[in-house]
TIDREN-465042 format. One record per atom (N, C-alpha, C): residue number from 1; residue in one letter; x, y, z; atom name. Coordinates in pm, whole numbers, plus 50000, padded with zeros to 5 digits. Example, Ala and Ser with C-alpha at 12.3 -4.5 7.8 and 13.67 -1.06 7.14 Angstrom:
BEGIN
+------+-------+-------+-------+-------+-------+
| zado | torfi |  east | north |    up | gukol |
+------+-------+-------+-------+-------+-------+
|    1 |     A | 51319 | 49431 | 50780 |     N |
|    1 |     A | 51230 | 49550 | 50780 |    CA |
|    1 |     A | 51320 | 49670 | 50780 |     C |
|    2 |     S | 51285 | 49775 | 50708 |     N |
|    2 |     S | 51367 | 49894 | 50714 |    CA |
|    2 |     S | 51290 | 50003 | 50787 |     C |
+------+-------+-------+-------+-------+-------+
! end
This chain:
BEGIN
+------+-------+-------+-------+-------+-------+
| zado | torfi |  east | north |    up | gukol |
+------+-------+-------+-------+-------+-------+
|    1 |     M | 50088 | 49888 | 49973 |     N |
|    1 |     M | 49989 | 50002 | 49975 |    CA |
|    1 |     M | 50098 | 50141 | 49975 |     C |
|    2 |     T | 50038 | 50224 | 49917 |     N |
|    2 |     T | 50161 | 50346 | 49939 |    CA |
|    2 |     T | 50025 | 50491 | 49906 |     C |
|    3 |     V | 50066 | 50573 | 50004 |     N |
|    3 |     V | 50003 | 50719 | 50010 |    CA |
|    3 |     V | 50096 | 50809 | 49961 |     C |
|    4 |     I | 50007 | 50842 | 49870 |     N |
|    4 |     I | 50008 | 50972 | 49768 |    CA |
|    4 |     I | 49929 | 51128 | 49856 |     C |
|    5 |     K | 49999 | 51234 | 49819 |     N |
|    5 |     K | 49895 | 51346 | 49935 |    CA |
|    5 |     K | 49967 | 51465 | 49877 |     C |
|    6 |     P | 49960 | 51559 | 49838 |     N |
|    6 |     P | 49868 | 51542 | 49764 |    CA |
|    6 |     P | 49801 | 51460 | 49609 |     C |
|    7 |     V | 49713 | 51411 | 49600 |     N |
|    7 |     V | 49680 | 51341 | 49489 |    CA |
|    7 |     V | 49677 | 51472 | 49348 |     C |
|    8 |     F | 49543 | 51555 | 49367 |     N |
|    8 |     F | 49477 | 51604 | 49288 |    CA |
|    8 |     F | 49557 | 51751 | 49276 |     C |
|    9 |     R | 49540 | 51820 | 49123 |     N |
|    9 |     R | 49547 | 51966 | 49156 |    CA |
|    9 |     R | 49404 | 52030 | 49186 |     C |
|   10 |     A | 49410 | 52155 | 49239 |     N |
|   10 |     A | 49270 | 52204 | 49255 |    CA |
|   10 |     A | 49185 | 52237 | 49190 |     C |
|   11 |     T | 49253 | 52233 | 49023 |     N |
|   11 |     T | 49179 | 52203 | 48939 |    CA |
|   11 |     T | 49016 | 52122 | 48922 |     C |
|   12 |     I | 49107 | 52031 | 48912 |     N |
|   12 |     I | 49044 | 51899 | 48895 |    CA |
|   12 |     I | 48967 | 51855 | 49039 |     C |
|   13 |     L | 49076 | 51917 | 49169 |     N |
|   13 |     L | 48926 | 51832 | 49309 |    CA |
|   13 |     L | 48835 | 51965 | 49295 |     C |
|   14 |     D | 48880 | 52085 | 49206 |     N |
|   14 |     D | 48679 | 52103 | 49219 |    CA |
|   14 |     D | 48610 | 52035 | 49104 |     C |
|   15 |     Q | 48698 | 52013 | 49010 |     N |
|   15 |     Q | 48572 | 51893 | 48929 |    CA |
|   15 |     Q | 48517 | 51766 | 48997 |     C |
|   16 |     I | 48620 | 51712 | 49101 |     N |
|   16 |     I | 48548 | 51614 | 49182 |    CA |
|   16 |     I | 48430 | 51648 | 49248 |     C |
|   17 |     H | 48427 | 51792 | 49307 |     N |
|   17 |     H | 48334 | 51821 | 49433 |    CA |
|   17 |     H | 48256 | 51852 | 49328 |     C |
|   18 |     A | 48235 | 51911 | 49251 |     N |
|   18 |     A | 48147 | 51946 | 49123 |    CA |
|   18 |     A | 48029 | 51812 | 49083 |     C |
|   19 |     Q | 48068 | 51749 | 49078 |     N |
|   19 |     Q | 48072 | 51647 | 49021 |    CA |
|   19 |     Q | 47989 | 51530 | 49157 |     C |
|   20 |     Y | 47995 | 51586 | 49272 |     N |
|   20 |     Y | 48002 | 51529 | 49392 |    CA |
|   20 |     Y | 47885 | 51587 | 49416 |     C |
|   21 |     Q | 47836 | 51698 | 49420 |     N |
|   21 |     Q | 47731 | 51828 | 49480 |    CA |
|   21 |     Q | 47622 | 51749 | 49342 |     C |
|   22 |     T | 47642 | 51753 | 49187 |     N |
|   22 |     T | 47542 | 51709 | 49119 |    CA |
|   22 |     T | 47547 | 51586 | 49141 |     C |
|   23 |     S | 47616 | 51478 | 49219 |     N |
|   23 |     S | 47564 | 51343 | 49226 |    CA |
|   23 |     S | 47422 | 51315 | 49372 |     C |
|   24 |     L | 47469 | 51447 | 49434 |     N |
|   24 |     L | 47386 | 51420 | 49546 |    CA |
|   24 |     L | 47222 | 51478 | 49499 |     C |
|   25 |     A | 47206 | 51554 | 49389 |     N |
|   25 |     A | 47079 | 51590 | 49323 |    CA |
|   25 |     A | 46983 | 51523 | 49260 |     C |
|   26 |     H | 47106 | 51343 | 49260 |     N |
|   26 |     H | 46998 | 51220 | 49193 |    CA |
|   26 |     H | 47002 | 51132 | 49335 |     C |
|   27 |     P | 46934 | 51125 | 49392 |     N |
|   27 |     P | 46927 | 51019 | 49515 |    CA |
|   27 |     P | 46902 | 50904 | 49450 |     C |
|   28 |     D | 46824 | 50908 | 49323 |     N |
|   28 |     D | 46816 | 50748 | 49273 |    CA |
|   28 |     D | 46920 | 50700 | 49206 |     C |
|   29 |     R | 47050 | 50763 | 49193 |     N |
|   29 |     R | 47150 | 50717 | 49118 |    CA |
|   29 |     R | 47244 | 50663 | 49202 |     C |
|   30 |     W | 47196 | 50661 | 49286 |     N |
|   30 |     W | 47309 | 50628 | 49417 |    CA |
|   30 |     W | 47263 | 50482 | 49468 |     C |
|   31 |     N | 47286 | 50356 | 49476 |     N |
|   31 |     N | 47296 | 50231 | 49521 |    CA |
|   31 |     N | 47361 | 50234 | 49633 |     C |
|   32 |     S | 47290 | 50145 | 49735 |     N |
|   32 |     S | 47333 | 50047 | 49912 |    CA |
|   32 |     S | 47442 | 49963 | 49881 |     C |
|   33 |     V | 47507 | 49934 | 49880 |     N |
|   33 |     V | 47628 | 49848 | 49891 |    CA |
|   33 |     V | 47533 | 49704 | 49918 |     C |
|   34 |     Q | 47474 | 49734 | 49999 |     N |
|   34 |     Q | 47419 | 49562 | 50083 |    CA |
|   34 |     Q | 47355 | 49551 | 49934 |     C |
|   35 |     D | 47328 | 49580 | 49842 |     N |
|   35 |     D | 47237 | 49547 | 49685 |    CA |
|   35 |     D | 47364 | 49516 | 49604 |     C |
|   36 |     R | 47490 | 49532 | 49623 |     N |
|   36 |     R | 47557 | 49518 | 49501 |    CA |
|   36 |     R | 47670 | 49441 | 49542 |     C |
|   37 |     W | 47714 | 49466 | 49695 |     N |
|   37 |     W | 47892 | 49357 | 49711 |    CA |
|   37 |     W | 47849 | 49218 | 49761 |     C |
|   38 |     D | 47944 | 49169 | 49818 |     N |
|   38 |     D | 47917 | 49030 | 49876 |    CA |
|   38 |     D | 47908 | 49065 | 50022 |     C |
|   39 |     P | 47824 | 49031 | 50066 |     N |
|   39 |     P | 47768 | 49028 | 50164 |    CA |
|   39 |     P | 47889 | 48994 | 50272 |     C |
|   40 |     A | 47965 | 48946 | 50259 |     N |
|   40 |     A | 48100 | 48911 | 50344 |    CA |
|   40 |     A | 48150 | 49049 | 50373 |     C |
|   41 |     L | 48174 | 49118 | 50281 |     N |
|   41 |     L | 48246 | 49275 | 50282 |    CA |
|   41 |     L | 48200 | 49318 | 50397 |     C |
|   42 |     I | 48074 | 49333 | 50442 |     N |
|   42 |     I | 48015 | 49403 | 50556 |    CA |
|   42 |     I | 47981 | 49335 | 50658 |     C |
|   43 |     E | 48069 | 49242 | 50650 |     N |
|   43 |     E | 47915 | 49168 | 50816 |    CA |
|   43 |     E | 47939 | 49195 | 50932 |     C |
|   44 |     G | 47865 | 49217 | 51003 |     N |
|   44 |     G | 47926 | 49226 | 51158 |    CA |
|   44 |     G | 47868 | 49389 | 51193 |     C |
|   45 |     Y | 47881 | 49525 | 50987 |     N |
|   45 |     Y | 47875 | 49647 | 51021 |    CA |
|   45 |     Y | 47700 | 49595 | 51038 |     C |
|   46 |     G | 47654 | 49741 | 51088 |     N |
|   46 |     G | 47485 | 49795 | 50981 |    CA |
|   46 |     G | 47532 | 49898 | 50979 |     C |
|   47 |     G | 47611 | 49986 | 50935 |     N |
|   47 |     G | 47561 | 50123 | 50868 |    CA |
|   47 |     G | 47565 | 50096 | 50717 |     C |
|   48 |     L | 47547 | 50205 | 50678 |     N |
|   48 |     L | 47501 | 50234 | 50515 |    CA |
|   48 |     L | 47612 | 50225 | 50475 |     C |
|   49 |     I | 47647 | 50149 | 50345 |     N |
|   49 |     I | 47694 | 50266 | 50218 |    CA |
|   49 |     I | 47694 | 50245 | 50114 |     C |
|   50 |     R | 47654 | 50376 | 50071 |     N |
|   50 |     R | 47648 | 50386 | 49956 |    CA |
|   50 |     R | 47738 | 50412 | 49855 |     C |
|   51 |     V | 47665 | 50389 | 49689 |     N |
|   51 |     V | 47769 | 50418 | 49583 |    CA |
|   51 |     V | 47714 | 50449 | 49453 |     C |
|   52 |     Y | 47765 | 50593 | 49380 |     N |
|   52 |     Y | 47794 | 50671 | 49295 |    CA |
|   52 |     Y | 47859 | 50666 | 49181 |     C |
|   53 |     D | 47815 | 50533 | 49084 |     N |
|   53 |     D | 47893 | 50498 | 48935 |    CA |
|   53 |     D | 47965 | 50630 | 48893 |     C |
|   54 |     L | 48082 | 50637 | 48846 |     N |
|   54 |     L | 48074 | 50775 | 48789 |    CA |
|   54 |     L | 48064 | 50741 | 48655 |     C |
|   55 |     G | 48121 | 50825 | 48528 |     N |
|   55 |     G | 48093 | 50766 | 48372 |    CA |
|   55 |     G | 48236 | 50746 | 48359 |     C |
|   56 |     F | 48238 | 50689 | 48233 |     N |
|   56 |     F | 48376 | 50617 | 48176 |    CA |
|   56 |     F | 48454 | 50752 | 48151 |     C |
|   57 |     N | 48457 | 50883 | 48047 |     N |
|   57 |     N | 48514 | 50949 | 48065 |    CA |
|   57 |     N | 48550 | 51014 | 48176 |     C |
|   58 |     F | 48495 | 51035 | 48257 |     N |
|   58 |     F | 48542 | 51092 | 48419 |    CA |
|   58 |     F | 48650 | 51037 | 48476 |     C |
|   59 |     A | 48609 | 50889 | 48508 |     N |
|   59 |     A | 48733 | 50795 | 48516 |    CA |
|   59 |     A | 48821 | 50786 | 48494 |     C |
|   60 |     Q | 48825 | 50792 | 48321 |     N |
|   60 |     Q | 48984 | 50795 | 48270 |    CA |
|   60 |     Q | 49052 | 50932 | 48310 |     C |
|   61 |     L | 48938 | 51035 | 48292 |     N |
|   61 |     L | 49043 | 51142 | 48366 |    CA |
|   61 |     L | 49130 | 51155 | 48547 |     C |
|   62 |     L | 49044 | 51090 | 48600 |     N |
|   62 |     L | 49079 | 51064 | 48718 |    CA |
|   62 |     L | 49157 | 50998 | 48720 |     C |
|   63 |     V | 49183 | 50874 | 48726 |     N |
|   63 |     V | 49300 | 50788 | 48703 |    CA |
|   63 |     V | 49450 | 50881 | 48602 |     C |
|   64 |     R | 49379 | 50885 | 48448 |     N |
|   64 |     R | 49553 | 50962 | 48435 |    CA |
|   64 |     R | 49583 | 51125 | 48529 |     C |
|   65 |     E | 49489 | 51179 | 48571 |     N |
|   65 |     E | 49466 | 51304 | 48687 |    CA |
|   65 |     E | 49542 | 51246 | 48883 |     C |
|   66 |     S | 49581 | 51145 | 48870 |     N |
|   66 |     S | 49640 | 51075 | 48978 |    CA |
|   66 |     S | 49675 | 50941 | 49003 |     C |
|   67 |     V | 49696 | 50835 | 49004 |     N |
|   67 |     V | 49758 | 50708 | 48997 |    CA |
|   67 |     V | 49864 | 50754 | 48919 |     C |
|   68 |     H | 49798 | 50763 | 48729 |     N |
|   68 |     H | 49928 | 50760 | 48679 |    CA |
|   68 |     H | 50021 | 50898 | 48674 |     C |
|   69 |     R | 49942 | 50961 | 48694 |     N |
|   69 |     R | 50049 | 51121 | 48742 |    CA |
|   69 |     R | 50144 | 51076 | 48777 |     C |
|   70 |     H | 50094 | 50967 | 48925 |     N |
|   70 |     H | 50212 | 50910 | 49040 |    CA |
|   70 |     H | 50255 | 50765 | 49018 |     C |
|   71 |     L | 50247 | 50765 | 48922 |     N |
|   71 |     L | 50336 | 50569 | 48870 |    CA |
|   71 |     L | 50441 | 50570 | 48910 |     C |
|   72 |     S | 50531 | 50687 | 48890 |     N |
|   72 |     S | 50747 | 50641 | 48910 |    CA |
|   72 |     S | 50721 | 50632 | 49026 |     C |
|   73 |     S | 50636 | 50703 | 49122 |     N |
|   73 |     S | 50671 | 50693 | 49282 |    CA |
|   73 |     S | 50606 | 50571 | 49342 |     C |
|   74 |     I | 50547 | 50468 | 49272 |     N |
|   74 |     I | 50485 | 50348 | 49307 |    CA |
|   74 |     I | 50566 | 50282 | 49227 |     C |
|   75 |     R | 50646 | 50294 | 49145 |     N |
|   75 |     R | 50714 | 50155 | 49020 |    CA |
|   75 |     R | 50551 | 50026 | 48974 |     C |
|   76 |     Y | 50518 | 50134 | 48912 |     N |
|   76 |     Y | 50355 | 50026 | 48891 |    CA |
|   76 |     Y | 50370 | 50090 | 48708 |     C |
|   77 |     S | 50318 | 50018 | 48636 |     N |
|   77 |     S | 50251 | 50049 | 48515 |    CA |
|   77 |     S | 50132 | 49944 | 48480 |     C |
|   78 |     D | 50044 | 49990 | 48427 |     N |
|   78 |     D | 49902 | 49935 | 48415 |    CA |
|   78 |     D | 49925 | 49884 | 48245 |     C |
|   79 |     P | 49886 | 49746 | 48217 |     N |
|   79 |     P | 49938 | 49665 | 48100 |    CA |
|   79 |     P | 49863 | 49743 | 48024 |     C |
|   80 |     A | 49869 | 49717 | 47892 |     N |
|   80 |     A | 49777 | 49772 | 47770 |    CA |
|   80 |     A | 49656 | 49706 | 47794 |     C |
|   81 |     G | 49556 | 49788 | 47743 |     N |
|   81 |     G | 49376 | 49758 | 47717 |    CA |
|   81 |     G | 49320 | 49726 | 47867 |     C |
|   82 |     A | 49432 | 49801 | 47960 |     N |
|   82 |     A | 49351 | 49826 | 48113 |    CA |
|   82 |     A | 49233 | 49956 | 48137 |     C |
|   83 |     Q | 49143 | 49930 | 48210 |     N |
|   83 |     Q | 49050 | 49981 | 48161 |    CA |
|   83 |     Q | 49009 | 50049 | 48348 |     C |
|   84 |     Y | 48896 | 50171 | 48338 |     N |
|   84 |     Y | 48876 | 50235 | 48472 |    CA |
|   84 |     Y | 48782 | 50215 | 48480 |     C |
|   85 |     R | 48703 | 50218 | 48651 |     N |
|   85 |     R | 48595 | 50258 | 48689 |    CA |
|   85 |     R | 48646 | 50326 | 48807 |     C |
|   86 |     A | 48498 | 50450 | 48811 |     N |
|   86 |     A | 48533 | 50565 | 48949 |    CA |
|   86 |     A | 48362 | 50522 | 48966 |     C |
|   87 |     Q | 48467 | 50497 | 49106 |     N |
|   87 |     Q | 48281 | 50573 | 49191 |    CA |
|   87 |     Q | 48303 | 50665 | 49308 |     C |
|   88 |     F | 48185 | 50746 | 49394 |     N |
|   88 |     F | 48180 | 50782 | 49522 |    CA |
|   88 |     F | 48108 | 50665 | 49643 |     C |
|   89 |     C | 48215 | 50725 | 49743 |     N |
|   89 |     C | 48162 | 50582 | 49819 |    CA |
|   89 |     C | 48125 | 50648 | 49948 |     C |
|   90 |     E | 48002 | 50640 | 50062 |     N |
|   90 |     E | 47950 | 50728 | 50154 |    CA |
|   90 |     E | 47962 | 50629 | 50264 |     C |
|   91 |     F | 48070 | 50624 | 50362 |     N |
|   91 |     F | 48046 | 50502 | 50509 |    CA |
|   91 |     F | 48022 | 50555 | 50559 |     C |
|   92 |     Y | 47842 | 50529 | 50640 |     N |
|   92 |     Y | 47798 | 50591 | 50710 |    CA |
|   92 |     Y | 47795 | 50547 | 50862 |     C |
|   93 |     Q | 47777 | 50630 | 50946 |     N |
|   93 |     Q | 47814 | 50537 | 51111 |    CA |
|   93 |     Q | 47723 | 50433 | 51139 |     C |
|   94 |     G | 47846 | 50381 | 51156 |     N |
|   94 |     G | 47819 | 50207 | 51221 |    CA |
|   94 |     G | 47879 | 50103 | 51081 |     C |
|   95 |     S | 47922 | 50177 | 50976 |     N |
|   95 |     S | 47992 | 50077 | 50838 |    CA |
|   95 |     S | 48151 | 50089 | 50850 |     C |
|   96 |     G | 48150 | 49992 | 50792 |     N |
|   96 |     G | 48297 | 49947 | 50786 |    CA |
|   96 |     G | 48322 | 49829 | 50683 |     C |
|   97 |     M | 48441 | 49817 | 50667 |     N |
|   97 |     M | 48473 | 49702 | 50581 |    CA |
|   97 |     M | 48500 | 49543 | 50657 |     C |
|   98 |     T | 48517 | 49472 | 50623 |     N |
|   98 |     T | 48630 | 49293 | 50656 |    CA |
|   98 |     T | 48720 | 49310 | 50564 |     C |
|   99 |     P | 48794 | 49234 | 50598 |     N |
|   99 |     P | 48930 | 49151 | 50551 |    CA |
|   99 |     P | 48933 | 49165 | 50448 |     C |
|  100 |     H | 48988 | 49201 | 50382 |     N |
|  100 |     H | 48945 | 49154 | 50166 |    CA |
|  100 |     H | 49081 | 49125 | 50084 |     C |
|  101 |     R | 49082 | 49177 | 49991 |     N |
|  101 |     R | 49199 | 49162 | 49883 |    CA |
|  101 |     R | 49081 | 49228 | 49812 |     C |
|  102 |     D | 49145 | 49359 | 49701 |     N |
|  102 |     D | 49044 | 49388 | 49563 |    CA |
|  102 |     D | 49123 | 49300 | 49463 |     C |
|  103 |     S | 49125 | 49138 | 49454 |     N |
|  103 |     S | 49201 | 49103 | 49369 |    CA |
|  103 |     S | 49118 | 49080 | 49200 |     C |
|  104 |     A | 49036 | 49113 | 49248 |     N |
|  104 |     A | 48924 | 49095 | 49120 |    CA |
|  104 |     A | 48972 | 49257 | 48957 |     C |
|  105 |     Y | 49093 | 49336 | 49050 |     N |
|  105 |     Y | 49176 | 49454 | 48984 |    CA |
|  105 |     Y | 49278 | 49409 | 49019 |     C |
|  106 |     L | 49338 | 49496 | 48927 |     N |
|  106 |     L | 49493 | 49528 | 48845 |    CA |
|  106 |     L | 49526 | 49588 | 48961 |     C |
|  107 |     W | 49449 | 49700 | 49033 |     N |
|  107 |     W | 49463 | 49804 | 49119 |    CA |
|  107 |     W | 49346 | 49874 | 49252 |     C |
|  108 |     A | 49369 | 49959 | 49326 |     N |
|  108 |     A | 49277 | 49942 | 49383 |    CA |
|  108 |     A | 49341 | 50111 | 49466 |     C |
|  109 |     A | 49229 | 50202 | 49472 |     N |
|  109 |     A | 49277 | 50329 | 49488 |    CA |
|  109 |     A | 49146 | 50399 | 49513 |     C |
|  110 |     T | 49217 | 50476 | 49698 |     N |
|  110 |     T | 49105 | 50496 | 49761 |    CA |
|  110 |     T | 49157 | 50674 | 49740 |     C |
|  111 |     V | 49069 | 50768 | 49764 |     N |
|  111 |     V | 49108 | 50913 | 49749 |    CA |
|  111 |     V | 49014 | 50978 | 49876 |     C |
|  112 |     Y | 49060 | 51019 | 49960 |     N |
|  112 |     Y | 48963 | 51110 | 50066 |    CA |
|  112 |     Y | 48947 | 51245 | 50034 |     C |
|  113 |     L | 48741 | 51232 | 50050 |     N |
|  113 |     L | 48739 | 51382 | 50017 |    CA |
|  113 |     L | 48628 | 51504 | 50112 |     C |
|  114 |     N | 48680 | 51431 | 50233 |     N |
|  114 |     N | 48617 | 51480 | 50340 |    CA |
|  114 |     N | 48739 | 51588 | 50391 |     C |
|  115 |     K | 48686 | 51708 | 50405 |     N |
|  115 |     K | 48793 | 51846 | 50423 |    CA |
|  115 |     K | 48902 | 51816 | 50554 |     C |
|  116 |     T | 48805 | 51799 | 50659 |     N |
|  116 |     T | 48825 | 51776 | 50756 |    CA |
|  116 |     T | 48804 | 51607 | 50820 |     C |
|  117 |     W | 48869 | 51561 | 50904 |     N |
|  117 |     W | 48833 | 51387 | 50965 |    CA |
|  117 |     W | 48901 | 51446 | 51090 |     C |
|  118 |     D | 48838 | 51382 | 51211 |     N |
|  118 |     D | 48910 | 51374 | 51319 |    CA |
|  118 |     D | 48954 | 51207 | 51301 |     C |
|  119 |     R | 49099 | 51165 | 51351 |     N |
|  119 |     R | 49062 | 51038 | 51387 |    CA |
|  119 |     R | 49000 | 50948 | 51445 |     C |
|  120 |     L | 48938 | 50981 | 51586 |     N |
|  120 |     L | 48831 | 50949 | 51627 |    CA |
|  120 |     L | 48659 | 50888 | 51590 |     C |
|  121 |     R | 48670 | 50962 | 51447 |     N |
|  121 |     R | 48540 | 50926 | 51408 |    CA |
|  121 |     R | 48603 | 50729 | 51354 |     C |
|  122 |     G | 48708 | 50733 | 51306 |     N |
|  122 |     G | 48652 | 50589 | 51258 |    CA |
|  122 |     G | 48702 | 50550 | 51099 |     C |
|  123 |     G | 48698 | 50479 | 51015 |     N |
|  123 |     G | 48694 | 50457 | 50890 |    CA |
|  123 |     G | 48836 | 50497 | 50827 |     C |
|  124 |     W | 48936 | 50409 | 50936 |     N |
|  124 |     W | 49075 | 50395 | 50858 |    CA |
|  124 |     W | 49092 | 50231 | 50788 |     C |
|  125 |     L | 49194 | 50334 | 50677 |     N |
|  125 |     L | 49190 | 50154 | 50611 |    CA |
|  125 |     L | 49330 | 50082 | 50687 |     C |
|  126 |     C | 49315 | 49976 | 50723 |     N |
|  126 |     C | 49396 | 49990 | 50762 |    CA |
|  126 |     C | 49464 | 49796 | 50670 |     C |
|  127 |     A | 49615 | 49773 | 50701 |     N |
|  127 |     A | 49624 | 49640 | 50643 |    CA |
|  127 |     A | 49708 | 49589 | 50791 |     C |
|  128 |     D | 49748 | 49444 | 50805 |     N |
|  128 |     D | 49881 | 49459 | 50833 |    CA |
|  128 |     D | 49982 | 49550 | 50921 |     C |
|  129 |     D | 50037 | 49565 | 50824 |     N |
|  129 |     D | 50189 | 49649 | 50837 |    CA |
|  129 |     D | 50133 | 49823 | 50821 |     C |
|  130 |     F | 50018 | 49872 | 50801 |     N |
|  130 |     F | 49937 | 49998 | 50734 |    CA |
|  130 |     F | 49801 | 50069 | 50850 |     C |
|  131 |     M | 49824 | 50137 | 50831 |     N |
|  131 |     M | 49726 | 50231 | 50890 |    CA |
|  131 |     M | 49694 | 50388 | 50814 |     C |
|  132 |     H | 49573 | 50388 | 50766 |     N |
|  132 |     H | 49590 | 50543 | 50734 |    CA |
|  132 |     H | 49442 | 50602 | 50755 |     C |
|  133 |     V | 49417 | 50745 | 50830 |     N |
|  133 |     V | 49348 | 50823 | 50852 |    CA |
|  133 |     V | 49300 | 50871 | 50798 |     C |
|  134 |     P | 49162 | 50879 | 50691 |     N |
|  134 |     P | 49178 | 50990 | 50577 |    CA |
|  134 |     P | 49229 | 51136 | 50662 |     C |
|  135 |     C | 49281 | 51099 | 50503 |     N |
|  135 |     C | 49337 | 51284 | 50510 |    CA |
|  135 |     C | 49286 | 51329 | 50384 |     C |
|  136 |     Y | 49209 | 51478 | 50367 |     N |
|  136 |     Y | 49188 | 51520 | 50242 |    CA |
|  136 |     Y | 49260 | 51537 | 50123 |     C |
|  137 |     N | 49245 | 51444 | 50042 |     N |
|  137 |     N | 49340 | 51452 | 49875 |    CA |
|  137 |     N | 49461 | 51399 | 49905 |     C |
|  138 |     S | 49440 | 51274 | 50001 |     N |
|  138 |     S | 49535 | 51120 | 49976 |    CA |
|  138 |     S | 49484 | 51079 | 49920 |     C |
|  139 |     M | 49547 | 51008 | 49868 |     N |
|  139 |     M | 49507 | 50840 | 49798 |    CA |
|  139 |     M | 49604 | 50710 | 49855 |     C |
|  140 |     V | 49537 | 50619 | 49878 |     N |
|  140 |     V | 49613 | 50505 | 49875 |    CA |
|  140 |     V | 49593 | 50415 | 49772 |     C |
|  141 |     V | 49655 | 50389 | 49744 |     N |
|  141 |     V | 49699 | 50263 | 49614 |    CA |
|  141 |     V | 49724 | 50132 | 49688 |     C |
|  142 |     N | 49671 | 50044 | 49620 |     N |
|  142 |     N | 49699 | 49923 | 49657 |    CA |
|  142 |     N | 49718 | 49807 | 49564 |     C |
|  143 |     T | 49829 | 49793 | 49479 |     N |
|  143 |     T | 49927 | 49737 | 49362 |    CA |
|  143 |     T | 49936 | 49601 | 49397 |     C |
|  144 |     D | 49959 | 49539 | 49538 |     N |
|  144 |     D | 49987 | 49397 | 49526 |    CA |
|  144 |     D | 49869 | 49344 | 49627 |     C |
|  145 |     H | 49757 | 49411 | 49613 |     N |
|  145 |     H | 49640 | 49323 | 49627 |    CA |
|  145 |     H | 49636 | 49235 | 49798 |     C |
|  146 |     S | 49730 | 49361 | 49917 |     N |
|  146 |     S | 49711 | 49341 | 49984 |    CA |
|  146 |     S | 49624 | 49321 | 50104 |     C |
|  147 |     V | 49584 | 49191 | 50184 |     N |
|  147 |     V | 49455 | 49230 | 50289 |    CA |
|  147 |     V | 49437 | 49315 | 50378 |     C |
|  148 |     H | 49288 | 49403 | 50331 |     N |
|  148 |     H | 49286 | 49527 | 50392 |    CA |
|  148 |     H | 49140 | 49520 | 50486 |     C |
|  149 |     F | 49094 | 49633 | 50550 |     N |
|  149 |     F | 48995 | 49627 | 50560 |    CA |
|  149 |     F | 48981 | 49809 | 50623 |     C |
|  150 |     V | 48846 | 49864 | 50633 |     N |
|  150 |     V | 48811 | 50011 | 50713 |    CA |
|  150 |     V | 48714 | 49989 | 50814 |     C |
|  151 |     S | 48767 | 50019 | 50915 |     N |
|  151 |     S | 48767 | 50031 | 51053 |    CA |
|  151 |     S | 48603 | 50095 | 51077 |     C |
|  152 |     E | 48532 | 50071 | 51156 |     N |
|  152 |     E | 48401 | 50094 | 51181 |    CA |
|  152 |     E | 48411 | 50265 | 51151 |     C |
|  153 |     V | 48298 | 50321 | 51129 |     N |
|  153 |     V | 48286 | 50472 | 51140 |    CA |
|  153 |     V | 48197 | 50541 | 51235 |     C |
|  154 |     Y | 48252 | 50561 | 51343 |     N |
|  154 |     Y | 48149 | 50629 | 51464 |    CA |
|  154 |     Y | 48110 | 50773 | 51393 |     C |
|  155 |     S | 48126 | 50851 | 51312 |     N |
|  155 |     S | 48084 | 50996 | 51272 |    CA |
|  155 |     S | 47925 | 51008 | 51215 |     C |
|  156 |     S | 47883 | 51093 | 51297 |     N |
|  156 |     S | 47707 | 51107 | 51181 |    CA |
|  156 |     S | 47765 | 51182 | 51082 |     C |
|  157 |     E | 47885 | 51258 | 51091 |     N |
|  157 |     E | 47895 | 51250 | 50896 |    CA |
|  157 |     E | 47955 | 51131 | 50835 |     C |
|  158 |     P | 47907 | 51126 | 50706 |     N |
|  158 |     P | 47981 | 51052 | 50663 |    CA |
|  158 |     P | 48150 | 51026 | 50596 |     C |
|  159 |     R | 48155 | 50942 | 50600 |     N |
|  159 |     R | 48314 | 50972 | 50548 |    CA |
|  159 |     R | 48314 | 50948 | 50358 |     C |
|  160 |     I | 48372 | 50989 | 50295 |     N |
|  160 |     I | 48343 | 51057 | 50145 |    CA |
|  160 |     I | 48486 | 51000 | 50081 |     C |
|  161 |     T | 48476 | 50869 | 49985 |     N |
|  161 |     T | 48527 | 50874 | 49937 |    CA |
|  161 |     T | 48535 | 50857 | 49742 |     C |
|  162 |     L | 48675 | 50877 | 49671 |     N |
|  162 |     L | 48638 | 50872 | 49542 |    CA |
|  162 |     L | 48738 | 50685 | 49565 |     C |
|  163 |     Q | 48668 | 50605 | 49493 |     N |
|  163 |     Q | 48711 | 50492 | 49480 |    CA |
|  163 |     Q | 48754 | 50471 | 49318 |     C |
|  164 |     L | 48828 | 50432 | 49263 |     N |
|  164 |     L | 48975 | 50380 | 49166 |    CA |
|  164 |     L | 48987 | 50250 | 49198 |     C |
|  165 |     W | 48963 | 50241 | 49053 |     N |
|  165 |     W | 48959 | 50115 | 48983 |    CA |
|  165 |     W | 49062 | 50049 | 48841 |     C |
|  166 |     A | 49138 | 49976 | 48863 |     N |
|  166 |     A | 49194 | 49935 | 48697 |    CA |
|  166 |     A | 49153 | 49800 | 48686 |     C |
|  167 |     I | 49103 | 49730 | 48572 |     N |
|  167 |     I | 49035 | 49625 | 48549 |    CA |
|  167 |     I | 49166 | 49627 | 48364 |     C |
|  168 |     Q | 49171 | 49421 | 48393 |     N |
|  168 |     Q | 49192 | 49356 | 48302 |    CA |
|  168 |     Q | 49071 | 49336 | 48187 |     C |
+------+-------+-------+-------+-------+-------+
! end
């Protein structure tokens, strides 16, 4: 797992926040992960997790401006033909994720969008030798399919992330 901070330039962050605000105006396009994910990923957690899928073109822009811009620092490159997915993710109070590998993907990345986040609110991304407290405009990239989990969120404010994946 590699942490990169800052990830996005201000102009791209403005586009991300504008897209997030637009997504909130379309509650019918948000989905509960309880309907989409393997139930084992959220077993033991009672809080809501919502996701909003972003379009292909916006996903390409986000990957180019984040992961690809920093690939040399993490010594990784995507194979030819890789495709990308992006979504906003909101973890509400009582939510979290059990240990898992993102093995269906070439890599997975989490970008934190809450402008402030106190460590006591939970929502940490954790692995055996790694722990990352959400920090605005930071990104955790998992290129080696490390087992990781998200600690329980204790905040009444949702933990907001941008999730990015590379798919072969």
